[in-house]
BARO-884484 format. One line per 8 residues: for each residue x, y, z of C-alpha. Coordinates in steps of 0.1 Angstrom, whole numbers, plus 2048, in hexadecimal, padded with zeros to 3 digits. Layout:
X,Y,Z | ...
# end
This chain:
800,800,800 | 80D,823,7F7 | 805,845,804 | 7F1,857,7EA | 7F5,87B,7E3 | 7E3,88F,7C7 | 7F3,8A7,7AF | 7E0,8C4,7C0
7C2,8B6,7D3 | 7AD,8D0,7C1 | 78C,8BF,7CA | 792,8A5,7E4 | 7B1,8AB,7FA | 7C7,894,80F | 7B3,8A1,82D | 793,896,81C
7A1,873,819 | 7A8,873,83E | 784,87F,844 | 778,862,82F | 78A,84A,845 | 77B,859,864 | 759,857,853 | 75F,831,84D
766,82D,872 | 747,842,87D | 72B,83B,864 | 71C,819,85A | 70F,828,839 | 733,832,830 | 740,80F,836 | 723,800,822
72A,818,805 | 74F,810,806 | 749,7EB,806 | 731,7EF,7E8 | 74C,803,7D5 | 766,7E9,7DE | 751,7CC,7D2 | 74B,7DC,7B1
76F,7E7,7AD | 77D,7C6,7B7 | 766,7B5,79E | 772,7CD,783 | 796,7C5,78C | 790,7A1,780 | 78B,7AE,75C | 7AA,7AA,746
7B9,7CB,73A | 7B8,7BF,716 | 793,7B8,719 | 78D,7DC,726 | 7A1,7EB,70A | 790,7D5,6F0 | 76E,7DE,6FC | 774,804,6FF
787,808,6DF | 76C,7F5,6CC | 755,812,6D3 | 769,82B,6C0 | 757,826,69F | 735,81C,6AD | 718,82F,6BA | 70D,838,6DD
6E8,83C,6E6 | 6D0,840,703 | 6B6,82B,6F2 | 69A,844,6F5 | 688,835,6D6 | 681,816,6EB | 67F,7F3,6DF | 67F,7F0,6B9
668,7D1,6BC | 64E,7D7,6D7 | 651,7FD,6D8 | 653,7FF,6FE | 66A,818,70E | 68A,80B,71F | 690,813,743 | 6A8,830,749
6B3,827,76C | 6D7,81A,76C | 6D0,7FB,782 | 6B0,7F3,76F | 6C4,7F4,74F | 6E0,7DE,75B | 6CE,7BC,755 | 6C6,7C7,731
6EA,7C6,725 | 701,7A8,71F | 71F,7A5,737 | 740,7B3,72C | 74E,78F,72D | 738,787,70F | 74B,7A1,6FB | 74D,7A5,6DD
728,79E,6DE | 715,7BE,6E8 | 6F1,7B3,6F0 | 6D2,7C5,6FC | 6B3,7B2,708 | 692,7C5,70A | 684,7C2,72D | 660,7C2,71F
660,7AB,701 | 680,799,70A | 68E,79B,6E7 | 6B4,79D,6E5 | 6C5,7B6,6CD | 6D6,7B6,6B5 | 6C7,798,6A3 | 6C0,78D,67F
6A0,7A2,67E | 6B1,7C0,68D | 6D6,7BF,684 | 6EE,7D9,692 | 713,7DA,68A | 718,7F8,6A1 | 707,814,68E | 6E2,80B,696
6C6,807,67D | 6A7,81B,673 | 683,810,676 | 665,825,66D | 67A,844,66C | 689,83E,68F | 6AD,835,698 | 6B4,817,6AE
6D6,810,6BD | 6D8,7EF,6D1 | 6FE,7EE,6CF | 6FF,813,6D6 | 6EB,80E,6F5 | 703,7F3,701 | 720,80B,6FA | 70D,827,70C
707,811,72B | 72B,804,72E | 73B,826,727 | 724,836,741 | 72B,81B,75B | 751,81C,756 | 759,840,74C | 73C,852,75D
718,854,753 | 6FB,86B,74D | 6EB,863,76F | 70A,858,783 | 727,86E,779 | 73F,85A,78F | 746,83C,77A | 75E,81F,780
77C,835,779 | 772,84B,796 | 769,82E,7AE | 78A,81D,7A7 | 79C,83E,7AE | 789,841,7CF | 795,81F,7D9 | 7B8,828,7D0
7B6,848,7E5 | 7A9,835,803 | 7BE,816,801 | 7DE,820,7EF | 7DB,800,7DB | 7E8,806,7B8 | 7D4,7EA,7A8 | 7B6,802,7AA
7CA,81E,79B | 7D7,808,77F | 7B4,7FE,774 | 7A8,822,776 | 7C4,82C,75F | 7BB,810,746 | 798,81E,744 | 7A4,842,741
7BD,838,726 | 7A4,825,712 | 788,83E,713 | 7A0,85C,70F | 7AE,84D,6EF | 78C,84B,6DE | 779,869,6ED | 786,885,6D6
774,884,6B5 | 756,870,6C1 | 735,882,6BC | 71E,879,6D9 | 6FE,864,6DC | 6E8,860,6BE | 6C5,862,6CD | 6C2,887,6C6
6CC,889,6A2 | 6BC,87A,682 | 6C7,856,67A | 6E8,856,668 | 6F1,879,672 | 715,882,67C | 70A,8A1,68E | 721,8A7,6AC
70E,8A8,6CD | 727,89D,6E7 | 742,883,6ED | 73E,85D,6F0 | 71E,857,703 | 71D,87A,712 | 705,893,704 | 712,8B7,703
717,8C4,726 | 719,8A1,735 | 73C,8A0,727 | 745,8BC,73E | 734,8AD,75C | 747,88D,759 | 767,89E,751 | 767,8AE,773
767,88B,783 | 782,880,76B | 798,89E,772 | 794,897,797 | 79E,873,792 | 7BC,87E,77D | 7C7,895,799 | 7CB,877,7B0
7DA,860,796 | 7F1,87A,789 | 811,86E,79B | 810,84A,78E | 82F,842,779 | 819,82C,763 | 80B,84C,754 | 82B,853,742
82D,832,731 | 820,82D,70D | 7FA,82D,70A | 7ED,80A,701 | 7CD,819,6F4 | 7E0,831,6DC | 7F7,815,6D1 | 7D9,7FF,6C8
7CB,81B,6B3 | 7EC,820,6A1 | 7F5,840,6B3 | 811,849,6CB | 812,85A,6EC | 813,854,712 | 7F4,84D,727 | 7F9,86F,737
7F8,880,715 | 7DA,86C,70B | 7C6,875,72A | 7D0,89A,729 | 7C6,89C,704 | 7A4,88F,70E | 7A1,8A8,72A | 7A8,8C5,712
78F,8B8,6F9 | 76B,8C7,6F6 | 774,8E5,70C | 767,908,70E | 74B,902,6F5 | 731,8E7,6F1 | 72B,8DB,6CE | 707,8CF,6CA
6FC,8E2,6E9 | 6F3,906,6F1 | 70B,91E,6E1 | 726,92D,6F8 | 74B,933,6F8 | 75E,936,719 | 77E,942,708 | 78D,961,717
775,95F,735 | 756,966,71F | 734,95C,72D | 717,959,715 | 6F7,94F,727 | 6FE,940,74A | 6E8,922,740 | 6EF,901,752
702,8F4,733 | 71A,911,735 | 71E,90D,75B | 728,8E8,754 | 742,8F6,73C | 74F,90D,757 | 753,8F2,771 | 765,8DC,757
77B,8F9,74E | 784,8FE,773 | 78A,8D9,779 | 7A0,8D4,75B | 7B2,8F5,762 | 7BA,8EA,785 | 7C7,8C8,77C | 7DB,8D4,75E
7E6,8F6,76C | 7D5,90A,751 | 7D5,92D,760 | 7BE,93B,745 | 7A3,922,74E | 7A7,929,773 | 7A5,94F,76E | 786,94D,758
775,934,76F | 77A,949,78E | 76D,968,77C | 74D,956,772 | 742,94D,795 | 734,96F,79F | 720,971,77F | 710,94F,785
708,956,7AA | 6F8,978,7A4 | 6EB,975,780 | 6DF,951,77E | 6D3,951,7A2 | 6B8,96A,7AA | 6B4,980,7C9 | 69D,964,7D7
6B7,949,7D2 | 6A5,93B,7B5 | 6B7,930,795 | 6AB,942,776 | 6A2,924,760 | 67D,91C,761 | 67E,8FA,772 | 685,8F3,797
693,8D1,78D | 6AD,8E2,778 | 6B5,8F9,795 | 6BB,8DA,7AB | 6D2,8CB,792 | 6E4,8EC,78B | 6EB,8EF,7B1 | 702,8D1,7AE
714,8E3,791 | 718,903,7A4 | 725,8F2,7C3 | 741,8E2,7AE | 747,904,79E | 74A,914,7C0 | 762,8FA,7CE | 778,8FB,7AF
778,921,7AD | 781,922,7D2 | 79F,90B,7CB | 7A9,920,7AD | 7A7,941,7C0 | 7C3,952,7D4 | 7BE,961,7F6 | 7B7,984,7E9
79D,978,7D1 | 78C,964,7ED | 78B,983,803 | 779,996,7E7 | 761,979,7DF | 760,957,7EF | 747,940,7DE | 73C,930,7FE
737,952,80F | 71A,95C,7F7 | 6F8,95C,808 | 6E6,95C,7E7 | 6F8,93C,7DE | 6F1,92D,800 | 6CC,935,7FC | 6CC,925,7D9
6DF,906,7E4 | 6D2,8FF,807 | 6B5,914,814 | 69D,914,7F7 | 699,8EF,7F2 | 685,8E8,812 | 670,908,80E | 662,8FD,7ED
657,8D9,7F5 | 633,8D3,7EA | 625,8B8,801 | 648,8AA,803 | 64C,8AB,7DD | 666,8BD,7C8 | 653,8D8,7B4 | 64B,8CB,792
649,8E6,777 | 65B,8EF,758 | 674,8D6,74A | 674,8BB,764 | 666,897,766 | 642,891,76F | 63C,88C,794 | 62C,86A,799
638,867,7BD | 61E,85E,7D7 | 62A,869,7F9 | 629,887,811 | 64C,87E,81D | 665,898,812 | 675,88F,7F1 | 694,87C,7FA
6A8,887,7DC | 6A1,8AB,7E5 | 6AC,8A5,809 | 6CC,893,7FF | 6D5,8AE,7E6 | 6CE,8C8,800 | 6E3,8B5,81A | 700,8B2,802
6FE,8D7,7F9 | 6FF,8E0,81E | 71E,8CA,822 | 731,8E0,809 | 729,8FF,81D | 731,8ED,83E | 752,8E3,82E | 75C,903,81D
749,922,829 | 75E,93C,83B | 73F,94B,84A | 739,93C,86C | 713,943,86B | 70F,933,849 | 725,916,854 | 710,911,873
6EF,912,860 | 6FD,8F9,847 | 706,8E1,863 | 6E3,8E5,872 | 6D4,8DD,851 | 6EA,8BE,84F | 6E0,8B3,872 | 6BB,8B7,869
6BE,8A4,849 | 6D7,889,852 | 6BE,86E,85B | 6AB,873,83A | 6CC,874,826 | 6DC,855,835 | 6CC,83C,81D | 6DB,84E,800
6FC,858,80E | 71A,846,7FE | 70C,84B,7DC | 725,867,7D4 | 749,86C,7DD | 743,88C,7F1 | 72E,877,809 | 74D,864,813
767,87F,812 | 754,89C,823 | 74B,89F,848 | 729,897,857 | 717,8A2,876 | 725,895,897 | 702,897,8A7 | 6E7,893,88C
6C3,899,896 | 6A9,87D,897 | 689,890,89C | 67F,88F,878 | 67A,8AA,85E | 65B,8C1,85C | 64D,8CB,83B | 64A,8F1,835
629,901,840 | 616,91F,833 | 61F,931,813 | 640,934,801 | 647,950,7E8 | 666,954,7D2 | 663,978,7C7 | 67B,97C,7AA
674,95A,79C | 64F,95F,79F | 646,93E,7B1 | 62B,93B,7CC | 622,91C,7E0 | 603,91D,7F6 | 5FD,903,811 | 5DE,901,826
5DB,8F2,849 | 5D9,8CF,83B | 5F8,8D6,825 | 5E3,8D3,806 | 5FA,8E7,7EE | 5F7,8FD,7D0 | 614,909,7BA | 611,925,7A0
62B,938,78C | 629,95C,77F | 64E,960,778 | 662,967,758 | 661,94C,73D | 684,941,739 | 699,923,72E | 68A,901,738
669,912,741 | 647,905,735 | 62B,91C,72A | 61A,918,74C | 617,93B,75A | 5F9,93A,772 | 5F7,914,76D | 5ED,904,78E
5FF,8E6,79D | 5EB,8D5,7B8 | 5F7,8BD,7D3 | 5E1,8A8,7EA | 5E4,886,7FB | 609,884,7F2 | 603,887,7CD | 607,8A2,7B2
5E2,8A0,7A8 | 5E4,8B9,78C | 5FA,8A1,778 | 613,8B9,768 | 61C,8A8,747 | 641,8AF,74F | 660,8AA,73B | 675,88D,731
68C,893,713 | 695,8B5,705 | 68C,8BD,6E2 | 673,8A1,6DA | 652,8A6,6C9 | 641,8A0,6EA | 657,8BA,6FC | 656,8D6,6E2
632,8D0,6D6 | 61F,8C4,6F5 | 62E,8C3,718 | 639,8E8,717 | 618,8F5,70A | 5FF,909,71F | 5E2,8F2,716 | 5F6,8D5,725
5F3,8E6,747 | 5D6,8EF,75E | 5D3,913,753 | 5C0,929,73B | 5CB,92D,717 | 5C2,94D,705 | 5BA,94E,6E0 | 5C5,92A,6DC
5EA,935,6DE | 5E7,939,6B9 | 606,950,6B8 | 61E,935,6C3 | 636,92E,6A6 | 645,90D,69C | 65F,903,6B6 | 655,91E,6CF
654,910,6F2 | 643,92C,705 | 636,94F,702 | 64D,96D,709 | 646,978,72C | 65A,98F,744 | 646,985,762 | 626,98F,774
61F,995,799 | 60F,986,7B8 | 5F0,99B,7C0 | 5E6,985,7DE | 5FB,970,7F6 | 5E5,966,813 | 5E6,94D,82F | 5D5,94D,851
5E0,92B,860 | 5C1,91B,850 | 5BC,922,82B | 5D6,930,814 | 5D2,943,7F3 | 5E7,951,7D8 | 5DE,967,7BA | 5F4,96E,79C
5EF,988,781 | 600,985,75E | 5ED,999,744 | 60D,99F,730 | 60F,97A,729 | 5F4,97F,70E | 5F5,9A6,70D | 5D0,9A8,718
5BF,9BC,733 | 5BE,9A1,74F | 5CB,97E,753 | 5CB,974,778 | 5C5,956,78E | 5BD,952,7B2 | 5BE,930,7C2 | 5B8,927,7E6
5BD,906,7F9 | 5A1,902,813 | 5A0,8E7,82E | 57E,8D7,835 | 58A,8BD,84E | 5AA,8B0,85E | 5B7,8A3,83D | 59E,8AD,822
5A1,8CE,80F | 593,8DD,7EF | 5A1,8F7,7D7 | 58E,916,7CD | 59A,922,7AB | 592,944,79B | 5A0,94D,779 | 597,96F,76A
59F,978,746 | 596,999,735 | 59E,9A3,711 | 5A0,981,701 | 58C,976,6E2 | 58B,952,6EF | 599,940,70E | 59B,91C,717
59D,911,73B | 5AF,8EF,73C | 5AF,8D6,758 | 5BB,8B2,75C | 5C4,89C,77A | 5D8,87D,784 | 5F8,870,775 | 5EA,84D,773
5CE,840,75D | 5AC,851,765 | 589,856,758 | 575,876,755 | 550,87A,75A | 540,89C,754 | 51E,8A3,764 | 505,8BF,75F
50A,8C0,739 | 4FB,8B2,719 | 510,8A7,6FC | 510,8C1,6E0 | 52A,8B6,6C6 | 547,89F,6BF | 569,8AA,6B2 | 58A,899,6B0
5A6,8B0,6BA | 5A4,8D0,6CE | 5B6,8E0,6B1 | 599,8D8,69A | 57F,8E8,6B0 | 575,90A,6A0 | 592,906,686 | 58D,919,666
59B,8FC,653 | 59C,8D8,660 | 5C0,8CF,66A | 5CF,8B1,658 | 5D4,89F,67A | 5B0,8A5,685 | 5A5,880,680 | 5A6,861,694
5C9,851,696 | 5D9,871,688 | 5D9,889,6A5 | 5FA,890,6B5 | 5EE,883,6D7 | 5E5,861,6C9 | 606,85D,6B7 | 61D,869,6D4
630,84B,6E0 | 652,83D,6EC | 66D,857,6EB | 653,873,6EC | 650,872,6C6 | 635,866,6AE | 630,841,6A6 | 632,84D,681
635,86E,670 | 61B,87C,658 | 624,890,639 | 638,8AF,643 | 63F,8A3,667 | 660,898,677 | 666,880,693 | 67E,897,6A6
67B,8BB,6B2 | 65C,8C1,69D | 63E,8D6,6A5 | 620,8E2,690 | 616,907,68C | 606,914,6A0 | 619,901,6BA | 5FE,902,6D5
5FA,8DE,6DE | 5D6,8DC,6D3 | 5DC,8C0,6BB | 5E7,8AA,6D8 | 5C4,8AA,6E8 | 5AD,892,6D6 | 58C,87F,6D8 | 57C,8A1,6E1
558,8A3,6EA | 545,8C3,6EE | 52A,8C7,708 | 511,8E3,712 | 50A,8EB,736 | 4E7,8E4,742 | 4E9,8FE,75D | 501,916,76D
518,8FC,77B | 52B,8DE,76D | 53B,8C2,780 | 557,8AB,775 | 566,88C,786 | 587,87C,77F | 58A,859,78C | 5AD,84B,78F
5B6,827,788 | 5C6,828,7AB | 5A4,830,7BB | 5A8,856,7C0 | 58E,86F,7B5 | 590,893,7AB | 56E,8A5,7AC | 56D,8C6,79A
54F,8DF,79B | 54F,8FE,786 | 538,91B,77C | 531,91E,757 | 523,93B,743 | 506,936,72B | 51D,937,70D | 539,922,71B
542,903,707 | 54D,8E4,71C | 566,8CE,70A | 575,8AD,716 | 58F,898,705 | 5B0,884,70A | 5D4,890,70B | 5F3,87B,70E
610,878,726 | 631,87F,715 | 636,85B,708 | 611,854,703 | 610,83A,71F | 5F3,84C,731 | 5D7,85F,721 | 5CA,87A,738
5A5,884,736 | 5A4,8AA,734 | 588,8C3,739 | 588,8E4,726 | 570,901,72B | 570,919,70D | 563,93C,710 | 560,959,6F8
555,973,712 | 569,993,711 | 56C,991,737 | 56C,96D,744 | 56C,962,768 | 573,93D,76C | 56A,930,78F | 56D,90C,79C
573,8F8,7BB | 583,8D5,7BA | 58D,8BB,7D3 | 5A4,89D,7D1 | 598,87F,7E5 | 5AF,862,7EC | 5A2,83E,7E9 | 5A0,83A,80F
595,85D,819 | 577,860,830 | 579,886,836 | 560,8A1,82C | 559,8A5,807 | 54D,8C1,7F0 | 52C,8B7,7E2 | 525,8D5,7CB
527,8F9,7C3 | 50A,913,7C1 | 50E,935,7B1 | 500,952,7C6 | 4F2,973,7BD | 50B,98F,7C3 | 50C,9B5,7BF | 52B,9C6,7B1
540,9C7,792 | 54D,9A6,785 | 544,994,7A5 | 543,96E,7A7 | 533,95F,7C6 | 52A,93B,7CF | 525,923,7EC | 538,902,7EF
522,8E6,7FD | 534,8CD,814 | 526,8AC,81F | 52D,8B3,844 | 511,8CE,845 | 528,8EC,842 | 528,904,825 | 544,91A,818
53D,93C,807 | 554,94D,7EE | 553,970,7DF | 56D,97A,7C5 | 572,997,7AE | 591,9A3,79A | 58B,9C7,7A8 | 587,9D7,7CA
564,9E2,7D2 | 546,9DD,7EA | 539,9BA,7E3 | 517,9AE,7F0 | 50E,98A,7EE | 4EB,97B,7F4 | 4ED,95B,809 | 4D1,946,817
4D9,955,839 | 4DC,97A,830 | 4F3,993,81E | 518,98F,81F | 529,9B0,81A | 54E,9B3,810 | 564,9D1,80C | 57F,9C5,7F4
57F,9AA,7DA | 583,987,7E9 | 577,977,809 | 56D,955,816 | 557,94A,833 | 54A,929,841 | 527,925,850 | 519,909,865
4F7,8F8,860 | 4E6,915,872 | 4F6,92F,85C | 50E,93B,877 | 531,945,86C | 54C,92E,879 | 56A,93C,866 | 573,957,84D
591,964,839 | 594,986,82A | 5AB,97B,80F | 5AA,99C,7FC | 592,9B1,810 | 594,9CC,82B | 572,9C5,83B | 556,9AC,83B
534,9A9,84C | 51C,98C,84F | 4FF,98C,867 | 50F,995,889 | 532,98B,87E | 54C,9A4,870 | 570,9A1,864 | 58A,9BC,862
5AC,9BB,851 | 5C9,9D4,853 | 5C7,9ED,837 | 5E0,9E7,81B | 5F1,A08,818 | 60C,A10,7FF | 629,A22,810 | 645,A34,7FE
669,A28,803 | 67D,A42,815 | 69F,A31,816 | 6B0,A12,808 | 6D0,9FF,811 | 6D5,9E7,7F4 | 6F2,9D5,805 | 6DF,9CF,825
6BE,9C7,813 | 6AD,9E1,829 | 693,9FC,821 | 683,A17,837 | 660,A25,835 | 64B,A3D,84A | 633,A26,85C | 62A,A18,87E
636,9F6,889 | 61C,9DC,87E | 60B,9C7,899 | 619,9A8,88A | 638,9A4,874 | 62C,9A0,850 | 639,981,83F | 63D,994,81E
63E,9B7,810 | 635,9C1,7EC | 64A,9DC,7DC | 63F,9EF,7BD | 656,A03,7A7 | 646,A16,78A | 62C,A05,774 | 63C,9E3,774
632,9C4,789 | 636,9C7,7AE | 651,9B2,7C0 | 64B,99B,7DE | 665,999,7FA | 665,984,81A | 66B,999,839 | 687,992,852
680,9AE,86B | 66F,9D0,871 | 676,9E9,88C | 675,A0F,891 | 696,A21,888 | 69A,A47,88B | 675,A4E,885 | 672,A36,868
668,A11,866 | 687,9FD,85C | 67F,9DE,848 | 699,9C4,842 | 691,9AB,827 | 69C,986,825 | 6A4,989,7FF | 6BD,99F,7EF
6B0,9BE,7DC | 6CC,9B9,7C2 | 6BE,9A8,7A4 | 6DE,9A3,790 | 702,9B0,78C | 717,9BB,76F | 737,9CB,763 | 736,9E7,749
747,9DB,729 | 73B,9F6,711 | 725,A16,711 | 715,A23,6F2 | 6F4,A2E,6E2 | 6E0,A2D,702 | 6EC,A0B,70A | 704,9F9,721
714,9D8,718 | 71D,9C3,736 | 737,9A8,73B | 71E,991,74E | 700,983,73C | 6DE,98C,74C | 6C7,96E,748 | 6B1,979,765
6A9,997,74F | 6A8,988,72D | 69D,968,71C | 6A9,961,6F9 | 686,957,6ED | 676,976,6FB | 688,993,6EA | 67D,9B5,6F7
66D,9A7,717 | 67F,9AD,737 | 677,9AF,75D | 694,9C8,760 | 681,9E4,74F | 680,A02,768 | 69A,9F3,77F | 6B8,A08,78B
6DC,A01,783 | 6F4,A0C,79F | 719,A0E,796 | 734,A08,7AF | 745,A28,7A4 | 727,A3E,7A4 | 716,A35,783 | 6F0,A35,783
6D6,A2C,768 | 6B2,A20,764 | 6AE,A01,74E | 695,A06,731 | 69B,9E5,720 | 6B2,9C7,71B | 6BB,9C1,6F7 | 6CE,9A0,6FD
6DF,98E,719 | 6FC,9A7,71B | 6EC,9C8,710 | 6D7,9DF,724 | 6C4,9FD,717 | 6C6,A19,731 | 6BF,A3D,73A | 6DF,A47,74B
6DB,A5D,76A | 700,A5E,773 | 71B,A53,75B | 72B,A30,75E | 750,A28,758 | 75D,A0A,743 | 762,9EB,759 | 74D,9FB,774
73A,9E1,788 | 715,9E6,78E | 6F7,9D8,79F | 6D4,9D6,791 | 6BD,9E0,7AE | 699,9D7,7B4 | 690,9F3,7CD | 696,A18,7CC
68C,A36,7E1 | 669,A41,7D6 | 65D,A1E,7D0 | 63F,A12,7E3 | 63B,9F6,7FC | 61D,9E3,80A | 61B,9CA,826 | 60A,9A9,81D
# end
């Protein structure tokens, strides 16, 4: 056994190895993980070096493929989980045979019917790659894979680090040598290109940015293998390929390949320290640049990487700690990227640099990486919106993956933060999450090499209560007393978003009832043409989204505002306004979660639209198979697709077996293409998703209300009750999951009223639930402008009453027990069997009266901002101390949408009320690169203020720029990611740093 020392120890240090040995002594999970690694590595040691070289080098002129097209014979999708896939593939000891057996039909490929010499074959316009899938699996398992970046190379290196036994190091070098010899010049997996294409989209089995992710692990391994004399001997892999060079040269050539740019992926170029978009692909490129720079002593790479960190932490992460891309799942993934970037940038920085900016001393980064994750749980579920997989989980226990990722993120801050408070909070988080994380610990190297709590807590983890609002991102989560949960988004549409503004996700009984269609594979027909579309979500579509162009994923939108954030310890309500989404007078939704028992709750849903020619309210439920029954209607007509309803000309796909929804299948593409269609990245025009909804029936309401019941194959029920206008058209049909495995019954209510108020209540009932139930809804007569009032009938004898209007006024509602009078625009009350009020909520009202009962809320005054300290996140106003500390304040600047901020503290200070906010008031940062023609070019991209698909739309309009050397300006527009249009108040200097600030003196604040 030898003492192992790395070249630099740029990721794991000698001290970390000593910590790993202490962990092995202290933690049973660490010993189990180590033994599992050792068993796998010891088994791998039995393979002959020549067999490994033969196998890897054989891949050089063959394909690699995920296999998203599924089985070429039975058409079923293949599992994507690594361990589920393992039995599908022939063992390496059968090489040169590379066999794949379908787990569904049990057919083994290649065969006489489906031959494959390594380049795949085509069937019905689709490419199939059995040998490519074998190559993909083995390469991922050995070199590092899509889902487990730490392949056999890395695990062998870990064993070498811990034991000093060079047999592990030797085998790691064999793998590195073999893969390094063939990696340059390969073109990536073939699933995402037409069959036979030589389009470059990565390396080996690694798609675009995955090359960079795995390269970080490989660079880390090379750091610890660097001193081995074997590296300076001739490369067996190069020799077999007729080339010359040492193993060291072979590996370093590989490390320097596919750097700084990403052929086949998003366009960027890191040369010279340039940053293009701050998207997750580019951040992967930055971490690979830092890792390779550290191990190969490339000073340019290190300098450019360190410079990039501030841009990422302030311009890709918002003031609320939310990542700018429109999917929380991508935020969770990107957190792991940023943690690596932070660690590597810290290692690459000198003392002076770290004094100026230490990555693990950034509260914004800590909020993003650690604090936010637990705040946004929805009945224990990871929020599912935008580009992320559909949420079929059935549990109220907090999502383990989220907890483990949060635990690991906290471990970085515990390990590296120079801030004692941040370090203490990180350790407290680890103590709280340790018990939940233990079953997953040992799955990654950091688990073994980083420290763990000496005294973890065992009292369990509580889910978040009440409402959560992320102001800059535009996300609100409402939770009632039963933890029935609503999620809605009003934020900017940006990369990886879906067209789901004001779409409502609904969680009850441990399930995501609203069945968000989700995301599986980027760029498929199902992704581009269906899952991203507004009609695929529970929302209202205006004018059939007929303006959406071919390939357009979502409408340009700079963000709306939260007009109501309400909770009283019982019910919770949120209201979002987003008229700019459709450029109409009003587009707003209020939704409330209302308990009616210890476990039972219902949702009250109000959606107001003004200025549309036509609007379609869409609703579906349950991820599993379900049936829909609509009551209170008579059938009026039959159609085929929703696209064909009211179409001026019948679409070519508006026939049975031709709709997009019927043909969507494995791989999120069509079973077959009709004339003019393609099987990859194709959409129709308009690209509104209406052709995916088929078997459409039209109904006419028999009265003022309609009821619909979704019955799940698992026994659950969703009862929906809605108010309908006399001209409303009720449509029902079917819409597919992304691979067509489930057909969801969907309800659509079409209106052509100029001002339309949709109103509904719905309740999810589990198969074994015995609690109170909503039995119906009855409209009530009300006085006022645009007032909707109704009573909700419950089977326990109680009745709930609702009044809602989009505008403040005096509302009078006639009830069977007398007049209900409201000053405001929304209120709720509950009456017993004798008509006595038992509870009320003034959701957006100052005063209410019913019989002898009254209710009074604090007046919502707008107060001018007198002072601002942007670095302390503090503002001052002339006001008395509120009786209770408000949870949030709303801040309005000019004519744009108001901002929501959580409040940390309030107290009197020199005659003013000092309000300290929990979130930063700095939206983004920049450095002046050029000044000309009323514009400022900045070094840092500004993705929080600009989306490439939404030119001319920005949430930064009207915001102030504050230069560090005195420059001041007001932003009038954002032309692209690095160019601001401004009205300059005080001149800026070239290279002057600046902040983009959300709050200024003279703005107005309101307590909510």
